[in-house]
VOMI-900294 format. One line per field, with one value per residue (C-alpha): residue number from 1; x, y, z; residue in one letter. Coordinates in Angstrom, 2 decimals, padded with zeros to 5 digits. Layout:
<nodes>
nr: [NUM_...]
x: [X_...]
y: [Y_...]
z: [Z_...]
rest: [A_...]
</nodes>
This chain:
<nodes>
nr: [1_2_3_4_5_6_7_8_9_10_11_12_13_14_15_16_17_18_19_20_21_22_23_24_25_26_27_28_29_30_31_32_33_34_35_36_37_38_39_40_41_42_43_44_45_46_47_48_49_50_51_52_53_54_55_56_57_58_59_60_61_62_63_64_65_66_67_68_69_70_71_72_73_74_75_76_77_78_79_80_81_82_83_84_85_86_87_88_89_90_91_92_93_94_95_96_97_98_99_100_101_102_103_104_105_106_107_108_109_110_111_112_113_114_115_116_117_118_119_120_121_122_123_124_125_126_127_128_129_130_131_132_133_134_135_136_137_138_139_140_141_142_143_144_145_146_147_148_149_150_151]
x: [000.13_002.90_004.71_001.25_000.90_004.25_004.19_000.78_002.39_005.55_003.17_000.90_003.91_005.27_001.94_001.35_005.04_004.46_001.42_002.48_005.62_005.36_006.80_010.52_010.78_013.51_013.07_016.22_014.97_011.23_012.90_014.71_011.99_009.75_012.28_012.71_009.09_009.35_012.78_010.53_007.77_010.18_011.84_008.32_007.12_010.43_009.83_006.39_005.05_002.10_001.25_004.64_004.36_000.90_002.70_003.71_-000.09_-002.30_-004.36_-007.61_-010.81_-010.07_-006.61_-007.26_-005.68_-006.53_-005.25_-006.74_-009.51_-010.57_-010.62_-010.24_-010.89_-009.54_-006.63_-008.36_-009.81_-006.56_-004.71_-007.37_-006.97_-003.29_-003.50_-006.34_-004.09_-000.40_-001.14_002.28_006.10_006.02_003.31_004.60_008.15_010.82_009.80_011.90_011.30_013.24_013.28_011.64_011.09_009.89_008.52_007.75_004.58_004.77_005.74_002.88_002.39_004.50_003.90_006.07_006.37_008.48_008.43_007.84_009.23_008.06_010.25_008.43_009.40_007.61_007.00_007.92_005.55_006.45_004.64_004.60_003.08_002.12_001.78_000.47_002.25_000.90_002.86_000.85_001.49_003.06_005.30_004.92_002.11_000.74_-002.81_-003.49_-001.76_-002.33_-000.59_-000.59_000.57_002.42_000.75]
y: [-000.03_002.16_001.77_002.34_005.73_006.84_005.70_007.78_010.75_010.62_010.05_012.86_015.25_014.46_015.19_018.61_019.73_018.92_020.57_023.83_024.00_026.67_026.21_027.45_030.73_032.63_036.17_037.56_036.40_037.62_041.21_041.18_040.40_042.68_045.42_044.80_045.37_048.82_049.85_048.94_051.15_054.25_053.65_053.54_056.78_058.32_057.56_059.06_055.68_055.21_051.71_050.80_051.90_050.16_047.01_046.67_046.29_043.07_043.65_042.89_044.66_043.69_045.84_048.93_052.20_054.31_058.15_061.52_059.77_057.92_054.17_053.45_049.74_048.08_048.34_049.90_052.46_053.14_053.62_056.02_058.02_058.47_059.18_062.08_063.50_063.25_063.78_064.36_063.95_067.46_066.88_063.24_064.69_062.33_059.71_058.11_055.50_055.85_054.62_051.07_048.44_044.94_042.71_039.14_037.76_034.17_032.63_034.83_038.00_040.85_044.28_047.41_050.68_053.74_057.22_058.60_061.76_063.32_065.94_068.42_071.62_073.88_071.72_068.73_066.06_063.69_061.29_057.64_054.44_050.99_048.22_044.77_042.66_039.09_036.58_035.61_033.80_036.98_037.44_039.86_042.43_045.31_044.40_047.30_050.82_053.19_056.51_059.77_063.18_065.40_068.92]
z: [-000.16_000.95_-002.55_-004.31_-002.68_-003.19_-006.69_-007.17_-005.68_-008.09_-011.23_-009.95_-009.42_-012.90_-014.37_-012.78_-013.43_-017.24_-017.38_-015.75_-017.54_-020.20_-023.71_-024.13_-026.30_-027.70_-026.32_-028.02_-031.65_-030.79_-029.85_-032.82_-035.23_-033.76_-033.76_-037.48_-038.25_-036.41_-038.36_-041.78_-040.43_-039.75_-043.20_-044.97_-043.08_-043.60_-047.65_-047.22_-047.87_-045.63_-046.80_-046.02_-042.32_-042.35_-043.15_-039.67_-038.52_-039.03_-042.06_-040.31_-039.36_-035.67_-035.59_-033.22_-033.01_-030.06_-030.01_-028.81_-026.98_-030.25_-031.08_-034.85_-035.87_-039.00_-041.25_-044.14_-042.00_-040.01_-043.52_-044.66_-041.43_-041.54_-045.39_-044.82_-041.94_-043.60_-047.21_-048.19_-047.35_-045.52_-043.18_-042.43_-041.40_-040.13_-037.70_-035.21_-032.34_-029.23_-025.32_-026.98_-024.28_-025.47_-023.25_-024.50_-023.13_-024.90_-028.38_-029.85_-027.87_-026.99_-025.78_-026.90_-025.17_-026.41_-027.67_-031.02_-032.39_-035.39_-036.99_-039.30_-040.96_-038.73_-035.71_-033.57_-032.34_-029.53_-027.37_-025.94_-027.47_-026.19_-029.07_-028.70_-031.16_-032.17_-034.23_-037.50_-040.66_-042.09_-039.20_-036.07_-036.47_-034.29_-033.45_-030.91_-030.98_-028.33_-028.90_-026.98_-027.97_-025.70_-025.67]
rest: [M_K_K_T_V_V_C_F_I_L_I_W_T_C_I_L_S_H_C_T_K_Q_P_A_F_D_E_T_S_I_R_K_D_I_L_A_V_M_D_A_Q_V_K_G_W_N_A_A_E_V_E_G_Y_M_A_G_Y_L_K_S_D_S_V_R_F_V_S_G_G_T_A_N_Y_G_W_H_R_I_L_E_R_Y_K_K_R_Y_P_D_A_E_T_M_G_I_L_S_F_T_D_I_S_V_T_V_L_S_N_S_A_A_V_V_F_G_R_Y_T_Q_E_R_K_N_D_R_L_T_G_L_F_T_L_L_F_R_R_T_D_N_G_W_R_I_V_H_D_H_T_S_T_E_P]
</nodes>
């Protein structure tokens, strides 16, 4: 009887430790992939190619962009918002991201926090952003963007 109880406890412990074990993932590789997406966005923006910038977002109706107290849903709607607000290279200016912190949550999710700066001919915009990235069939893409602009 004692052997049966000990055996049962050992088997149960092995089952529990296996079930609660998190899958291993390569945080360094994930961070590198996400930063590459953001670098491509900066290049697209600075080339005055809004579509190039938008390639970093999941092309879906569920993608969300929040700024100025307004939530916009859908890749196409967000694209049109950017095109209307930034119709040419002068209004787009030169974009940069700094103070970037990538927190890898799992093999398929990460949160990025940072600062953006937009240098334009007559002004300079800056603010903070929080992005939720998800791994998709097309690589890492932004599914939620919350951006604030400093007054």
